[in-house]
N, C-alpha and C positions, 0 to 999 in steps of 0.2 A: 592467441587472442588476448588482448590487454584487459587485465582486471581493473575495473574502475573502483570497486569497493571489495574489501576482504573482511570477513568475520572470522575471528579466531577464538575458539574456546569460550564463547559468550555465555554468561550465566546471569540470570535474574531471579534471586530468591527473595520472597516476601515473608517477613516474620509473622508468626501467628501467636496470638496471646496464649500463654500457657496457664494452667491452673495454679492456684496459690501455692500448692505444695510441690509443684513440678520443678525439678532442678534443671531440666534440659530445655534449651530453646528449640522451638519448632519452626519449620519454614515450609512454605509452598514453593516448590521448584518450578516456577512458571516457564523459565527457559533454562535448560540444563546441559551446558557444555556443547554448544553447536558451532559448527564451522562451515563456511561456504564462501564462494566468490561470486560477484556479479560483474559480468563483462560489459564493456562499453558497447552501447547500441542494442543490447539484448533485452528481453523481458524474462525475468525469472519469476515463475509462479511459486507461491508458497501456500499449501493447502492443509486443511485439518479441521477437526470439529471445534466447537466453541470451547475455550479454555485450554487449548493445546499450546498456546504461547506464541502464535504467529503474529498477532497484533502487538504484543509486548515486544517482540523482536523488531517490528517496524518502528515502534516508538523509540527504541534505543538507537536505531540508525539515524533518526532525525534529532537526536539529543533531547527528546522529551522525557526520557527516563535514563538515569545513570545506571550502568551495569553493576552487578555485584562483583563480577570479575570478567576478564577477557578483553579483547581488543576489537575495535571497529576501525579499520584502516581505509581511509579515503584518499585517493591520489597520493599514496605513500606516507600519509600522516595519520597518527592515532587521534581520532576525534571523540573518543568515548567520555572524556572528562573536560570538555571545553567550557569556558566561562566568558561572560562579558562580550567584548568585541570579537573574540575568536568565534564564539557561538553565533553571533549575528552574521559574521562572514560565511559561516557554514550554511546558514539558512538560504543564502543566495544560490548555493550549489545543490542542496538537497531539500526538496519540498515534499509535502504529504497531502494526499487527497483523502479526506475522512469518510467514514462509512455512512454517517447520517447526514444527508443534505439539508435536513430540517434544523438540526441542532448546531451545525458547524458554521452557519452564517449569522452575523449580528442582525437581529430583526429591526434595529433602530437605524441601520445604515442603508443607503441606496445601493443597488448592485454596482453602480459605477464607483462609489466610494469604497466598497469592499475590495474591488479589484485594484483601485488606486493606492490603498493603504500600504501594502508591502513595497510598492514602487517608491512612495515617499519616504518610508522608514529606511530603506536601503539605498536611497539616492541612485536609483537605476537610470533615470532619465532626468534632464533638466525640467524645472517646474513647468515651463511653457509647453513641454512635449508630453506631459502626463496624460492629458485628456485624449490626445490623438492615439496614444498607445492603449488606453482603456477601450476605445472604440475598435481598435484593431483586434484586441484580444476577444472582445464580444463577437466579432465577425469570425474569428478563428474557431470558436466553439459553437457556432451556429445560432447565435442570438443577434437580434437587430439593434441598431444604435438607439432606437427609442426605448429600449429596455433599460437604458442607463440610469434613468431617474426613478425606476420602480423599486419597490421593497420586496424582500424575500417571500413574504406571505402571498404575493401576487403571482407566484410561479408554481408550476408543478414540481414534483420530486426530480424528474429528469432534467428540467431546466435549472433547478437549483444546483444539481450536481455539475452541470455545465459551468455554472458560475464558480463553483469550487475548483474546477479544472483550470478556468481562466485565471483565478487567483494564484494557483500554483505556478502557472506559466509566467506570471507577471515579472518575476525576478530572473528569468532566463536560466533555470536550473539545468544541471546535466543529469541528475537522478531524481526520479519521483517515486515515492512510496505510495502505492495505491492500496489503501487499507479497506478492503471489501467495498469498493466504490459503487458496485451495482447491486449489492444484496438487498437494499431497501427499495429497489425499483421493480416495476412490472417486467415480465420476461421480454415483451416487445421493446420496451425502453432500454433494457439491459443490452440488447444487441446494438442499438443505436449508439450507446455510450462506449461500448467496446470498439465499435468501428471508428468512432471519433478518436479514441485513444491511440489506435493503430495509425490513423492518418497523421495525428499530431507527432507521433514518434518519428515518422518518416520526415515530416516537414522540419522539425526542430532538432533532429538527431538525439532523441531522448533515450534514456535507459530507465527501465521500470523494475521495481519489485512489486509484483501484483499478488496481493493477499486475498484468498477466497476460501469459502467453506468446502466447495466441491470441485472435483476434477473436470466436470462438464463445462464449467465457466472458463477455467484457465486454459483449457484445450484450444480455445479459439484465439488466444493472444500470446501464449508463452512459447519461448524457445526451449527452455528447460523448466523442470518442475521438481520442487522439493516437497516432501510429505512429512508433516509434523504430528507427533502424538505424545501427550503428557510431557511436553517440554523438550522432547528429543527430535532430532532430524533423522527419520528412519531411512529415507531413500531420496536420492537426488540423481536425476537422469534427464537426458534430452527427451522432448515430448513424445517422439515416435517410439522409442524403446520403452518408456514408462507405460504407455497405453497398450502396446502390443505384448510386452513381456515384463510385467511388474514382478519384482523380486520379493518384496515384503508382504506377509499376509494381510497387514492393515491396508496397504495400497490395493491389494486384490479385492478387499472388502469394499473400499471406496468405489472402485470401478464397477463392481457388481451392483452398486446402489444407483448408478446412473440410469434414469428412465430411458426406455426404447420406444419408438413410435409404434412398432408392431408387436403386440403381446406374444405372438407365436415365436418371435426371435428372442424373447426375454431369457436372460441368463440366470442360472441358479445363484441366489444371493448368498454371499459368504458372511459369516458372523464371527466376531472376535470375542472370546471370553476373557474376563478379567479386566 
């Protein structure tokens, strides 16, 4: 299978202010020497608790953060230190859907203008075709054409996230980093958005890096799953093997924390010390 993106020995260390008399520089190792591939057309799930480094990893893939060291290779080229025009060209290929549908949309812009903005900036379509494609994208994510002139505050959280998805699709990317796109939504709405993402993946031949807190969410969308803890990638496996035969104790603990409908079938919960 063809690797669309390769991550090699990626690190992101954030400096911590030391005391006046301290001679050593301290760092928070947000991402600590991780490597993995994302294959064309697949969904790679990346899970772990808050602060484990999964969102930081996603931001480095879309060039929102510069790595401390390591490589991010996309279609054979290292994209970890791009600037200017090269960085803008990358944004056509790799997009991100943010976690918070309330904070990620400009409240002063209409929904149509939010979707049209990346099209204009990147010259995706001729000026006279922009409006037609905005309406097409609204339809793709399950919104009506009359929503085009409304503002973000007029929509629910699920609808706003659909707008965020349409904005990501606007530049015809090949890879989308989904940074916890359903964590701020109600459970019933989460299922709708997950199904939408799966349908869009088939329609547009997309590749996803899907970031989430728990294994119960990524189970429904991922082909392979990676588990992160304290900046390290502990385990990476296809979804069937990971759920049926987890190798690492932390993965076992995450699986034991998934709620079950029948209390009689509840598994003994594992706990990790340290």
